[in-house]
FIBA-427316 format. One record per residue (C-alpha): residue number from 1; x, y, z. Coordinates in pm, 1 decimal. Layout:
     i          x          y          z
   NUM          X          Y          Z
...
end
This chain:
     i          x          y          z
     1      322.1     1626.7    -1633.9
     2      444.1     1523.8    -1289.8
     3      303.3     1178.5    -1208.8
     4      463.3     1151.9     -861.8
     5      149.5     1267.0     -667.9
     6      -59.4     1011.9     -860.8
     7      183.1      725.6     -800.8
     8      206.0      819.1     -432.2
     9     -172.9      817.4     -406.9
    10     -196.5      469.6     -559.2
    11       72.9      341.1     -320.1
    12     -118.7      472.6      -17.6
    13     -454.4      320.6     -112.2
    14     -419.3       46.0      156.7
    15     -426.6      324.6      414.6
    16     -772.4      419.2      293.1
    17     -891.5       65.0      354.0
    18     -734.6       56.9      700.5
    19     -887.1      389.6      797.1
    20    -1228.7      284.2      673.6
    21    -1216.6      -30.9      886.2
    22    -1123.8      173.9     1194.1
    23    -1422.5      407.3     1163.6
    24    -1745.3      366.9     1354.8
    25    -2026.9      153.4     1204.2
    26    -2234.9      463.2     1134.1
    27    -1947.7      613.9      932.6
    28    -1893.2      291.5      741.0
    29    -2259.8      269.6      640.7
    30    -2271.5      632.8      530.2
    31    -2294.3      707.5      157.7
    32    -1983.2      843.3      -17.5
    33    -1965.2     1222.3      -40.5
    34    -2136.1     1362.1     -350.2
    35    -1925.4     1489.4     -637.3
    36    -1927.9     1866.5     -665.6
    37    -2122.3     2031.2     -946.3
    38    -1813.2     2210.1    -1075.3
    39    -1621.4     1882.0    -1102.2
    40    -1901.5     1711.9    -1295.1
    41    -1940.3     2013.7    -1524.0
    42    -1568.4     2018.4    -1598.1
    43    -1566.6     1648.0    -1679.9
    44    -1870.9     1673.8    -1906.8
    45    -1706.1     1960.6    -2097.2
    46    -1380.5     1768.4    -2141.4
    47    -1561.1     1454.3    -2255.1
    48    -1774.5     1652.1    -2500.7
    49    -1464.7     1810.1    -2652.5
    50    -1295.5     1471.2    -2673.7
    51    -1594.1     1308.7    -2844.1
    52    -1606.4     1589.3    -3102.9
    53    -1234.7     1545.3    -3168.2
    54    -1262.4     1168.3    -3210.0
    55    -1556.2     1204.6    -3449.7
    56    -1345.8     1438.1    -3662.2
    57    -1057.5     1190.6    -3650.7
    58    -1275.1      904.9    -3772.5
    59    -1418.1     1116.0    -4054.2
    60    -1076.3     1235.3    -4173.9
    61     -922.9      888.2    -4154.1
    62    -1198.2      751.7    -4376.3
    63    -1106.9     1013.0    -4642.0
    64     -742.3      907.3    -4665.0
    65     -623.5      753.5    -4993.0
    66     -323.7      568.4    -4863.8
    67     -301.5      359.1    -5182.2
    68     -209.3      676.7    -5371.7
    69       69.8      783.7    -5141.1
    70      408.9      821.2    -5303.2
    71      590.3      552.6    -5106.6
    72      658.8      178.6    -5107.0
    73      398.9      -87.8    -5034.9
    74      537.9     -173.9    -4690.0
    75      497.0      185.3    -4568.6
    76      145.1      198.1    -4709.4
    77       55.6     -130.9    -4541.3
    78      191.1      -12.0    -4206.5
    79       -1.6      315.0    -4232.9
    80     -324.5      128.6    -4312.4
    81     -266.4     -103.6    -4015.8
    82     -227.6      199.1    -3786.8
    83     -545.1      356.3    -3925.4
    84     -743.5       36.6    -3863.9
    85     -608.8       16.3    -3508.9
    86     -709.1      376.4    -3438.2
    87    -1057.7      320.9    -3577.7
    88    -1113.9       12.9    -3360.6
    89    -1004.1      199.8    -3050.9
    90    -1226.7      500.0    -3122.5
    91    -1528.4      278.3    -3189.6
    92    -1493.4       31.1    -2903.3
    93    -1233.9       82.4    -2630.2
    94    -1256.3      459.1    -2586.8
    95    -1639.8      479.6    -2562.6
    96    -1636.9      212.8    -2290.0
    97    -1381.1      406.4    -2085.2
    98    -1578.8      727.9    -2129.8
    99    -1899.0      558.3    -2013.9
   100    -1734.0      425.5    -1696.4
   101    -1584.9      765.2    -1620.4
   102    -1923.5      934.0    -1657.9
   103    -2060.4      693.9    -1394.0
   104    -1767.0      771.6    -1159.3
   105    -1661.3     1129.9    -1238.5
   106    -1379.7     1148.8     -981.5
   107    -1252.4      793.2    -1005.4
   108     -876.9      835.3    -1031.0
   109     -821.9      489.5    -1180.7
   110    -1071.2      542.9    -1464.4
   111     -930.8      890.1    -1529.7
   112     -583.7      741.9    -1558.8
   113     -710.3      472.4    -1799.1
   114     -858.3      741.1    -2023.6
   115     -538.9      944.5    -2016.7
   116     -326.7      639.1    -2094.9
   117     -555.0      548.6    -2387.8
   118     -533.7      902.2    -2524.4
   119     -156.5      892.2    -2488.4
   120     -136.7      573.3    -2696.9
   121     -379.9      712.8    -2955.8
   122     -177.9     1030.3    -2986.8
   123      142.6      838.6    -3059.4
   124       -9.9      614.7    -3327.9
   125     -212.6      896.0    -3484.1
   126       95.1     1116.8    -3488.6
   127      275.9      852.3    -3692.5
   128       -7.3      844.9    -3948.1
   129      -14.4     1224.3    -3969.5
   130      361.1     1234.2    -4022.3
   131      336.9      978.8    -4302.6
   132       53.7     1177.9    -4462.1
   133      272.4     1486.5    -4459.7
   134      561.6     1299.0    -4620.0
   135      374.6     1090.4    -4877.7
   136       14.4     1211.8    -4900.1
   137     -163.3     1519.5    -5023.7
   138     -154.1     1860.3    -4862.2
   139     -521.3     1836.0    -4767.4
   140     -471.8     1502.8    -4594.0
   141     -184.6     1640.8    -4389.2
   142     -390.1     1949.3    -4297.4
   143     -686.1     1740.1    -4179.6
   144     -477.6     1508.2    -3969.4
   145     -269.8     1795.7    -3831.0
   146     -582.8     1968.1    -3698.0
   147     -707.1     1639.7    -3550.3
   148     -371.8     1576.4    -3386.5
   149     -380.9     1918.9    -3219.4
   150     -731.3     1848.2    -3086.6
   151     -618.7     1515.2    -2939.4
   152     -319.9     1687.2    -2783.2
   153     -545.0     1943.5    -2613.0
   154     -769.7     1668.9    -2474.3
   155     -472.1     1472.2    -2352.5
   156     -332.5     1772.9    -2165.3
   157     -674.4     1856.6    -2019.6
   158     -719.4     1510.1    -1873.6
   159     -361.6     1509.6    -1747.5
   160     -436.3     1831.0    -1555.7
   161     -759.5     1687.5    -1417.1
   162     -584.9     1369.2    -1311.0
   163     -321.0     1570.6    -1126.0
   164     -592.5     1773.7     -950.7
   165     -773.9     1456.3     -841.2
   166     -447.3     1306.7     -718.1
   167     -383.1     1616.7     -507.8
   168     -730.8     1592.0     -354.9
   169     -674.4     1224.6     -274.3
   170     -343.7     1313.1     -109.4
   171     -521.5     1562.7      115.2
   172     -777.1     1295.9      206.2
   173     -502.6     1045.0      286.8
   174     -332.5     1298.5      513.8
   175     -659.0     1353.0      699.9
   176     -710.2      977.4      739.7
   177     -356.2      932.7      870.8
   178     -426.3     1197.6     1132.7
   179     -748.0     1021.4     1233.9
   180     -566.5      688.7     1268.2
   181     -304.6      841.1     1498.0
   182     -574.1      988.3     1721.2
   183     -759.3      658.6     1766.2
   184     -715.1      501.1     2114.8
   185     -496.5      194.3     2128.8
   186     -693.2     -128.5     2145.3
   187     -671.8     -298.7     2487.3
   188     -654.5     -679.3     2492.8
   189     -958.9     -856.6     2634.1
   190     -911.8    -1006.7     2985.4
   191     -864.0    -1383.4     2987.8
   192    -1179.9    -1579.6     3063.6
   193    -1217.9    -1833.9     3344.4
   194    -1044.6    -2164.5     3291.3
   195    -1276.8    -2449.6     3206.1
   196    -1233.1    -2786.6     3376.4
   197    -1353.7    -3073.6     3163.1
   198    -1477.5    -3380.6     3353.8
   199    -1491.8    -3704.5     3158.2
   200    -1775.9    -3910.5     3306.6
   201    -1687.1    -4208.5     3092.5
   202    -1341.8    -4247.3     3242.5
   203    -1331.8    -4566.1     3461.7
   204    -1256.0    -4511.2     3833.0
   205     -903.7    -4577.3     3935.3
   206     -843.2    -4886.1     4154.7
   207     -707.4    -4811.7     4501.0
   208     -468.9    -5061.4     4657.9
   209     -472.5    -5110.3     5036.5
   210     -140.5    -5134.0     5208.8
   211      -87.8    -5440.3     5433.6
   212      -24.8    -5351.6     5802.4
   213      326.6    -5408.8     5917.4
   214      366.7    -5731.9     6130.5
   215      454.6    -5670.0     6496.5
   216      772.1    -5838.5     6622.4
   217      713.7    -6131.8     6872.0
   218      826.8    -6073.4     7229.3
   219     1169.6    -6214.4     7294.9
   220     1262.9    -6426.2     7597.5
   221     1504.0    -6265.2     7843.5
   222     1849.4    -6385.0     7794.7
   223     2010.3    -6607.7     8066.2
   224     2366.5    -6627.5     8161.2
   225     2542.2    -6946.5     8060.3
   226     2557.7    -7211.5     8326.1
   227     2259.4    -7076.2     8516.2
   228     1908.4    -7197.3     8532.3
   229     1600.1    -6988.7     8541.1
   230     1410.0    -7035.5     8867.0
   231     1074.4    -7197.4     8834.0
   232      764.2    -6972.5     8855.7
end
């Protein structure tokens, strides 16, 4: 499976947020588009097949007689540990993921979580099936082999669905990018009038008066030496 479209979609999720914030208020308040009937029907079929497969897995695991396998105690203990881990996952973790996906049929994140869980289950269950073929009975190996094939089919089915959803998200991201480019550039708001703050509590400044310049006194006319000024 090629995961590049899915990874690219996750990396471009911030663009979805940016585009949503740039839309008009009426578009933001609008309800998300409904999921198509064909998409919901496909998901319900895949989940039904998966639940049938996991029920068969749990039933066949409970019939194993690992204590009778022709191998050492460490191998038996490891096989029993793997069986217990698979049972816990099928009884707790997987049903919770399935329930969330039913509530959000086209949620790419939840679909990926289910696929990743199935991938881990397939690896651990494959190890148990291989050990049953090497050390257990022929019937045990046949049961687990059929269950392993059913898990493999479910894993591939959800991988295909995840890739389809990722492609649809990529188309949506392309459309949103186009919308963002067509939006008019935001113009800055004109500056408002300057406000002058008058502090009424500020004490008035003291003004100092300048003293008038003193006028020079009239000078007597100079007389030549040795002469006397005639009387008036």
